[in-house]
TORNU-663149 format. One record per residue (C-alpha): x, y negated, z negated; residue in three letters. Coordinates in steps of 0.05 Angstrom, whole numbers, m for minus. Each point is the difference from the previous one (the first is absolute). Example, Ala and Ser with C-alpha at 12.3 -4.5 7.8 and 13.67 -1.06 7.14 Angstrom:
<pts>
       x       y       z  type
     246      90    m156   ala
      27     m69      13   ser
</pts>
This chain:
<pts>
       x       y       z  type
    1394    1759   m1736   met
     m51     m55     m15   arg
     m74      m7      15   leu
     m31     m69       9   ala
     m66     m28      28   arg
       7     m57      48   leu
     m57     m34      39   asn
     m49      54     m21   gly
      44      59      24   thr
      47      47     m35   met
      74     m11      14   gln
      51      56     m17   leu
      73     m16      m8   phe
      51      58       2   met
      67      m1     m35   phe
      56      52      11   pro
       7      52     m55   leu
      60      m4     m44   asp
      50      55      17   his
      m2      22     m73   his
     m73      19       2   asp
      m8      73      m8   asp
     m48      46      38   ala
     m56      m5     m52   ser
       2     m74       1   glu
      m5       0      75   met
     m58      48      m2   thr
     m35     m44     m51   his
      10     m61      43   arg
     m24      37      61   gly
     m65      16     m35   ser
      m9     m72     m18   ile
      15     m20      71   leu
     m53      47      27   leu
     m51     m27     m49   leu
      14     m72      18   leu
      m1      14      74   thr
     m69      31      m8   ala
     m24     m60     m40   leu
      28     m47      53   leu
     m33      40      56   phe
     m69      m1     m30   phe
       3     m72     m27   ser
     m55     m42      33   pro
      27     m54      46   ala
     m22     m71      m7   ala
     m58     m17      46   pro
      25     m21      67   ala
     m49     m57       3   ala
      40     m35     m56   gln
      59      m5      46   his
     m37     m22      63   arg
       6     m73      18   pro
     m65     m39      m1   lys
     m27     m14      70   pro
       9     m70      26   asp
     m64     m40     m11   ala
       6     m31      69   ala
       7      67      32   glu
     m60      29     m36   ser
     m44     m59      21   ser
      14       8      74   lys
     m59      24      41   pro
       1      71      27   asp
      14      m8      74   ala
     m31      68      13   ser
     m68     m26     m23   gln
     m39     m38      54   pro
     m25     m69     m18   thr
     m75     m13       3   asn
     m21     m34      64   pro
     m36     m66      m1   lys
     m76       1       0   his
     m41     m11      62   thr
     m74     m14       1   val
     m10      74      13   tyr
      17      14     m73   asp
     m64     m35     m23   phe
     m74      13       1   ser
     m65     m41      m1   leu
     m70      16     m24   val
     m55      m6      53   asp
     m69     m27     m14   arg
     m25      71     m13   asp
      52      10     m54   gly
      44      46      42   lys
      75      m7      m6   val
      32     m12      68   val
      74       5      10   ser
      30     m52      46   leu
      42      56      29   ser
     m63      16      39   asp
      19     m60      43   tyr
      71      21      11   lys
      27     m21      68   gly
     m48     m60       6   lys
      14     m74      m8   val
     m39     m23     m62   leu
     m28     m68     m16   leu
     m19       0     m74   ile
     m45     m58     m20   val
     m32     m18     m67   asn
     m72     m22      13   leu
     m49     m43     m36   ala
     m71       0      28   ser
     m21     m66     m31   gln
      63     m39      19   ser
      m4     m55      52   thr
      56      37      35   phe
     m45      60      12   asn
      m5     m24      72   thr
      67      36       9   gln
     m38      66      m4   ile
     m25     m10      71   ala
      72     m12      24   ala
      22      63     m36   leu
     m56      38      35   asn
      25     m26      67   asp
      70      23     m17   leu
     m26      70     m16   glu
     m40       4      64   lys
      57     m27      44   thr
      61      34     m30   tyr
     m31      60     m35   gly
       7      44      62   pro
      74     m21       3   leu
      15      21     m71   gly
     m23     m56     m47   leu
     m41      15     m62   gln
     m30     m57     m41   val
     m12      17     m73   ile
     m44     m45     m45   gly
       4      m1     m76   ile
     m51     m44     m35   pro
      20     m36     m64   ser
     m30     m51     m47   ala
      68     m22     m26   asp
      m1     m67      36   phe
     m56     m48     m18   gly
     m47      58     m18   asn
     m22       1      72   glu
     m18      73       9   glu
     m67      33     m15   leu
      m1      39     m65   lys
     m56      48      20   asp
      29      58      42   pro
     m65       9      38   ala
      m3     m74      18   ala
      73       0      21   met
     m12      61      43   arg
     m60     m33      33   lys
      40     m63      14   tyr
      59      34      35   tyr
     m42      52      36   ser
     m62     m42      21   asp
      18     m73      m5   thr
      73       0      21   ala
      m6      64      39   gln
      73      18     m10   val
      32      48      49   asp
      57      19     m46   phe
       0      38     m68   pro
     m16     m42     m60   val
      19      32     m67   phe
     m26     m10     m70   ser
      11     m66     m36   ser
      67       0     m35   ala
      45     m40     m47   lys
      58     m28      41   leu
      37     m46     m49   thr
      33       5     m68   gly
      19      63     m38   ile
     m66      34      18   asp
      12      m7      75   ala
      m7      65      38   ile
      66      34      18   pro
      m6     m17      74   leu
       1     m74     m14   tyr
      55       5     m52   gln
      40      30      58   phe
     m22     m51      52   leu
      15     m59     m45   cys
      69      26     m22   asp
      51     m38      44   pro
      53      54     m15   lys
     m41      53      35   gln
     m48     m41      43   ser
       1     m69      32   val
      13     m67     m36   pro
     m57     m38     m32   gly
     m12      30     m68   gly
     m69       6     m30   ala
     m57     m19      47   ile
     m35     m66     m17   ser
     m64       4      39   trp
     m47      43      41   ser
      13      20      73   tyr
      75       9     m11   thr
      22      47      56   lys
      56      51      m1   phe
      25      29      65   leu
      28      71      m5   ile
      40      35      55   asp
      m9      71      24   arg
      48      27     m53   thr
     m40     m29     m58   gly
      48     m58     m12   lys
     m28     m70     m13   pro
      29     m47      52   ile
     m39     m65      m8   ala
     m48     m38     m45   arg
     m50     m54      19   tyr
     m36     m45     m49   glu
     m74     m19       1   val
      12     m59      47   asp
      24      45      55   thr
     m61      17      42   asp
       1      69      31   pro
     m31     m32      61   ala
      63     m42      14   asp
      38      18      63   ser
      65       3     m38   gly
     m30      52     m47   phe
     m20      42      61   his
      71      m4      25   val
      26      27     m66   asp
     m50      58       2   ile
      19      18      71   glu
      75      m1     m16   ser
     m13      43     m62   ala
     m37      51      42   ile
      55       0      53   ser
      54       6     m54   gly
      34     m66      20   thr
     m23     m41     m60   phe
      53     m48     m27   lys
     m30     m55     m42   glu
     m68     m33      m9   pro
     m18     m50      54   ser
     m70     m16     m24   ala
      25     m53     m47   gly
     m36      19     m64   gly
      22     m40     m61   lys
      28      36     m60   lys
     m32     m20     m66   arg
      31      13     m69   pro
     m37      55     m36   gly
     m37     m13     m66   gly
      m5     m76       9   asp
     m70     m27       1   asp
      25     m61      38   ser
      12      45      59   ser
     m73      16       9   lys
     m32     m25      65   pro
     m39     m65      m9   asp
     m58      25      40   ser
     m18      55     m50   asp
     m27     m13     m70   asp
      m1      40     m64   asp
     m75      m1      m9   ser
      m3      76       4   gly
     m57      43      24   val
</pts>
């Protein structure tokens, strides 16, 4: 009989007794056998984890199919601050066609406000909602004083659509809505906006479907066609003919505006 430890466990080897062994020797060996069996039985086994194969790195990196992936954003995931400081979720406009426009009261393109008013009056009852967001990002052409800005849009321009608080729309400090609208992976092509009166058309599900630059007048007949098709759910591609301008390039600024500020 021989006792050995292999791989962290006790191994017992038995040999036949010699036929010359007498009874006392057998009894002695039997006692030893019982003792060794008890030791073997209570000997701690090596941790099972030491013998488990390591998981394949490729397998462990696979996504869990049981976990749902996050859906893409829509404009309903974002909020704006109105001129009274109240946070308004764009989900309040769920089910409508939205036209989101960055305004500048002192821009020579502020004549487009009248065309935006006409769109609101004409197509508002059919499901269109124009949303204005003032910004001084482009040529410093927005009023800095909140009271003066409120007076302009309410009394001078007499807007018929909601105008929210002035906001930062470019760079790392851009509000989340515009980070989304200018992201071609989630929105429409075009990148960062380059001037005031850039217009984003949003369908009834909150998805951006078209973008129009400052030189696309909302009064154009082609623009009205796009609004009508968005309302009817048949929109395919812009027919208004607005030119795309590269974002962040000063050379893309319209010649008719200057940088004199307010």
